[in-house]
C-alpha positions in Angstrom: 111.5 104.6 108.9 109.7 101.5 110.1 112.2 98.7 109.6 110.5 96.0 111.6 107.0 95.3 110.1 106.2 92.1 108.3 104.8 91.4 104.9 101.1 90.7 105.1 101.0 87.6 102.8 104.4 85.9 102.9 103.0 82.7 101.3 102.5 84.6 98.0 106.3 84.9 97.8 107.2 81.2 98.0 109.3 80.1 95.0 109.7 76.5 94.0 113.3 75.7 93.2 114.6 78.9 94.7 117.5 77.0 96.3 118.8 76.1 92.8 119.4 79.7 91.6 122.7 81.5 91.9 122.4 84.5 94.3 122.0 87.3 94.6 119.3 87.6 91.9 116.3 89.9 91.3 112.9 88.3 91.2 109.7 89.9 89.7 106.4 88.4 90.8 103.8 88.5 88.0 100.6 88.5 90.1 101.4 91.6 92.1 102.9 93.2 89.0 99.6 92.8 87.2 97.7 93.9 90.3 99.7 97.2 90.4 99.1 97.7 86.7 95.3 97.3 87.2 95.3 99.9 90.1 97.2 102.4 87.9 94.9 101.7 85.0 91.8 102.4 87.2 93.4 105.5 88.8 94.2 107.1 85.4 91.0 106.4 83.5 92.3 103.5 81.5 95.9 105.0 81.2 94.6 108.3 79.7 96.0 110.2 82.6 99.2 108.2 83.0 102.7 108.9 81.6 104.5 106.1 83.2 108.0 106.7 84.6 110.2 103.8 83.4 113.5 104.5 85.3 112.2 102.4 88.2 112.1 99.1 86.4 114.3 99.8 83.3 112.9 96.8 81.4 111.2 96.8 78.1 109.7 93.4 79.0 107.9 94.9 82.0 106.8 98.0 80.0 105.2 95.6 77.5 102.8 94.5 80.2 101.5 98.1 80.2 101.6 98.7 76.5 99.7 95.5 75.8 97.0 96.9 78.2 96.7 100.2 76.4 99.4 102.5 77.7 100.7 105.0 75.1 102.9 107.5 76.9 106.0 107.2 79.2 108.7 109.3 80.8 112.3 108.3 80.4 115.2 109.5 82.5 117.8 109.5 79.7 118.5 109.0 76.0 119.6 105.4 76.1 116.6 104.5 78.3 114.2 106.2 75.9 115.8 104.4 72.9 115.5 101.0 74.5 111.9 101.4 75.4 110.9 102.9 72.1 112.8 100.4 70.0 111.6 97.3 71.9 108.0 98.1 72.5 105.0 99.6 70.7 105.0 102.7 73.0 104.1 105.7 71.0 104.9 108.9 73.1 108.2 109.3 75.0 109.2 112.3 77.0 112.8 112.5 78.0 112.5 114.1 81.4 116.1 115.0 82.0 117.9 118.2 81.0 120.2 117.8 78.0 123.3 119.6 77.0 126.1 119.0 74.4 126.3 115.3 73.4 123.0 114.5 75.0 121.2 116.9 72.7 123.0 115.3 69.8 121.8 111.9 71.1 118.2 113.1 71.4 118.2 114.4 67.9 119.7 111.1 66.6 117.0 109.2 68.5 114.3 111.1 66.6 116.0 110.3 63.3 116.5 106.6 64.0 112.9 106.0 65.2 110.8 108.4 63.1 107.5 106.6 63.9 107.6 107.6 67.5 106.9 111.0 69.2 109.9 112.1 71.2 109.9 115.3 73.4 112.3 116.8 75.8 112.2 119.0 78.9 113.9 122.4 78.8 115.0 123.9 82.1 116.8 127.0 81.2 117.5 129.3 78.2 121.0 128.0 77.6 119.8 124.5 77.0 116.9 125.8 74.8 119.3 127.8 72.7 121.6 124.8 72.1 118.7 122.6 71.2 117.2 125.2 68.8 120.6 125.7 67.1 121.2 122.0 66.5 117.7 120.9 65.5 116.7 121.0 61.8 113.0 120.3 62.3 110.5 121.2 65.0 111.1 119.8 68.5 108.3 119.5 71.1 109.5 120.7 74.5 108.1 120.8 78.0 109.2 123.6 80.3 110.6 122.2 83.5 109.0 123.7 86.6 110.4 123.3 90.1 107.6 122.9 92.6 109.9 122.7 95.5 112.4 119.9 94.9 115.3 122.3 94.2 116.9 120.1 91.6 116.1 121.5 88.1 113.6 123.9 86.5 112.2 127.3 87.2 109.8 128.5 89.8 106.1 129.2 89.1 105.2 132.9 88.4 107.6 135.3 86.8 110.5 132.9 86.3 108.2 130.5 84.4 106.7 133.2 82.3 110.2 134.6 81.4 111.5 131.2 80.3 108.3 130.6 78.3 108.7 133.9 76.5 112.4 133.2 75.8 111.8 129.7 74.5 108.8 130.7 72.4 111.0 133.2 70.5 113.5 130.5 69.5 113.1 128.8 66.1 112.2 125.1 65.8 111.1 124.8 69.4 107.4 124.4 70.2 106.3 124.5 73.9 103.7 121.8 74.3 103.7 121.2 78.0 104.9 121.7 81.5 106.9 119.2 83.5 106.2 119.6 87.3 107.8 116.7 89.2 107.0 116.8 92.9 109.1 113.9 94.2 109.8 115.8 97.4 106.3 115.1 98.7 106.9 112.4 101.3 104.1 113.1 103.9 102.5 110.2 105.7 99.3 112.3 106.4 96.8 111.8 103.6 95.0 115.1 104.3 98.3 117.0 104.1 99.0 115.5 100.7 95.5 116.3 99.5 95.8 119.9 100.6 99.1 120.1 98.8 97.6 118.7 95.6 94.7 121.2 95.7 97.1 124.1 96.0 99.4 122.7 93.3 96.5 122.4 90.8 95.4 126.0 91.5 99.0 127.2 91.0 99.3 125.4 87.7 96.0 126.7 86.5 97.0 130.3 87.3 100.4 129.8 85.7 98.9 128.5 82.5 96.7 131.6 82.2 99.8 133.8 82.6 101.8 132.2 79.8 102.2 133.9 76.5 99.8 133.1 73.7 102.6 131.4 71.7 102.6 128.6 74.3 100.1 125.9 73.2 100.1 123.8 76.3 98.8 120.3 75.5 99.8 118.5 78.7 100.9 119.1 82.3 102.9 116.2 83.7 103.1 116.0 87.5 103.6 113.5 90.3 105.7 110.8 91.9 104.1 107.6 93.0 103.2 109.2 96.4 101.4 112.2 95.0 99.9 110.7 91.8 96.5 109.7 93.1 96.1 112.8 95.2 97.0 115.1 92.3 94.6 113.4 89.9 91.8 113.7 92.5 92.5 117.4 93.0 92.6 117.9 89.2 89.2 116.2 88.7 87.6 118.0 91.7 88.8 121.4 90.3 87.2 120.9 87.0 90.2 122.1 85.0 90.1 121.9 81.2 93.9 121.5 80.5 95.2 118.0 80.1 96.9 116.5 83.2 98.9 113.3 83.4 100.8 111.8 86.3 104.2 110.0 86.1 104.6 107.4 88.9 107.3 104.8 88.6 107.8 103.0 91.9 104.1 101.9 91.9 105.0 99.3 89.2 107.2 97.2 91.6 106.7 99.0 94.9 109.1 99.1 97.9 108.9 99.3 101.6 110.0 103.0 101.7 106.8 104.1 100.0 104.8 101.4 101.7 105.7 103.0 105.0 104.0 106.2 103.8 101.1 104.6 102.0 100.6 101.1 103.6 99.1 98.6 101.2 98.5 101.0 98.4 100.4 98.8 95.9 101.8 95.3 96.2 105.4 94.2 96.4 106.3 92.9 92.9 110.1 92.7 93.3 112.4 91.0 95.7 116.1 90.0 95.9 117.0 86.4 96.4 120.1 86.1 98.6 121.8 83.3 100.5 123.1 83.0 104.1 126.8 82.3 103.7 128.0 82.5 107.4 126.7 82.6 110.9 128.8 84.8 113.3 128.5 84.6 117.1 127.6 87.9 118.7 127.2 88.1 122.4 125.3 84.8 122.8 123.3 85.5 119.7 124.2 85.4 116.0 124.6 87.7 113.0 123.8 86.1 109.6 126.0 87.1 106.7 124.5 87.1 103.2 125.9 87.3 99.7 124.0 90.5 98.9 125.9 93.7 99.4 125.6 97.2 98.0 127.8 96.4 95.0 126.2 93.0 94.6 122.4 93.3 94.5 121.3 95.6 97.3 120.3 99.2 97.0 123.2 101.6 97.6 121.3 104.4 99.4 118.9 102.6 101.8 119.1 98.8 102.0 116.4 96.2 101.9 114.1 95.7 104.8 111.9 92.7 104.8 113.4 89.3 105.2 111.5 86.1 104.1 111.1 83.5 105.4 113.3 83.9 108.4 111.4 84.9 111.5 113.1 87.1 114.1 115.7 88.8 111.9 116.0 92.2 110.3 118.4 93.6 107.7 121.0 95.5 109.7 123.9 96.5 107.4 125.0 96.4 103.8 128.6 96.2 102.9 130.2 96.1 99.4 130.0 92.4 99.0 128.0 91.2 102.0 124.8 92.0 103.9 124.0 91.3 107.5 120.9 90.2 109.4 120.7 91.0 113.1 118.6 89.1 115.6 115.4 91.0 116.4 114.1 88.4 118.9 110.4 88.5 118.1 107.9 87.7 115.4 107.5 91.0 113.4 103.8 90.4 112.8 102.7 89.4 116.3 105.4 90.8 118.5 105.7 87.4 120.2 109.3 86.5 121.5 111.2 83.9 119.5 114.0 81.5 120.3 116.9 81.7 117.9 117.3 78.6 115.9 120.4 78.3 113.7 120.1 74.7 112.6 119.0 75.4 109.0 120.5 78.8 108.4 123.7 78.2 106.4 123.1 78.0 102.7 119.5 78.9 103.0 118.1 81.3 100.4 116.0 84.1 101.6 114.2 87.0 100.0 114.7 90.7 100.6 112.0 93.2 99.7 113.9 96.4 98.8 113.5 99.6 100.7 114.3 101.6 97.5 113.5 99.5 94.4 114.9 101.8 91.7 118.7 101.5 92.5 118.1 97.8 93.5 116.8 96.9 90.0 119.7 98.8 88.4 122.2 96.2 89.7 120.8 93.4 87.5 121.0 92.5 83.8 117.9 90.4 84.2 115.2 89.3 86.7 113.6 85.9 87.0 109.8 86.1 86.4 107.9 84.3 89.1 104.5 83.0 87.9 102.3 80.8 90.2 105.2 80.2 92.5 107.5 78.9 89.9 110.4 80.5 87.9 109.0 81.2 84.4 111.9 82.6 82.3 113.8 85.8 82.5 113.0 89.5 82.1 115.9 91.5 80.7 116.7 94.7 82.5 117.8 96.2 79.2 117.6 99.9 79.8 120.3 100.3 82.5 122.7 102.2 80.2 121.3 105.7 80.8 
């Protein structure tokens, strides 16, 4: 993982009055947010090929930017998340893309009753879950069969396992198989040709599997893709001339992070950052470690911490503790590689920005984000879908 490169346009992330806000705090920059939306719109033929994954940003206010531009379908990672997005936006079509059992099935069925004007569907990953859903539902439920393309998390394999599950679910009352859910979040290859070859093979496998399904399966949609494979999968689908409907479900592309940017440099723009503050300067062998107020329980990602540091030159994020984060002295300008002299005169109390390495769990720390428009704080965006 490249932890030393610099942001190409740091001036775009200057915020007037940043020193006045309490830290740590999530910031969302509107201009790159809109730029990412436009790229996704173009990629997916005006959103016709997009079923946006909302777990990355968990904010109905951010989703409204997409709904207002014409988006009609999303994926949610849980019942509460689906409820929040459906109740607070005009989104029409919501797929709950997480296996449900017991109380979660009850919650899904209540969701349909409470918001009858929306279309809700659910993935089914095995016969036990399908039987429970069928037994509890009193009206028809649209389901997507969950297919495992290699992640080894949930779902059945292509071929005989998929056909067997399809036959079993098709025989159950009140369940209608309308799609396949094929999430390939394990594709993290930096080589574009390797990803393209994977996408070509995946589309051929899906096409063959659809022809092998029982006639009772009226497949209306096949949902694939993470943010890394979405564009490649759409390109392979179009090139193959397939007639079944294909949508992709990226999520990280909305806000972007340095983890994905390592693999696809510059594909999308950084739209989120964490404002933190230097609270101590610790001597360390003739140099210094800067301690911040942003730890893994207070604003930083828990699994792989933030990378980029703005506007400090010569430092990198080195460690995340429960309450604190640390910057280590790198000794050179990240963009040019030129050596730097450490200057501590203005460090204490200075606010800095961290661009997350993994934006999804970073966002989940916050109840709201400040919206940054034209370099100024322009209100708050509630992160209102964190509960599930």
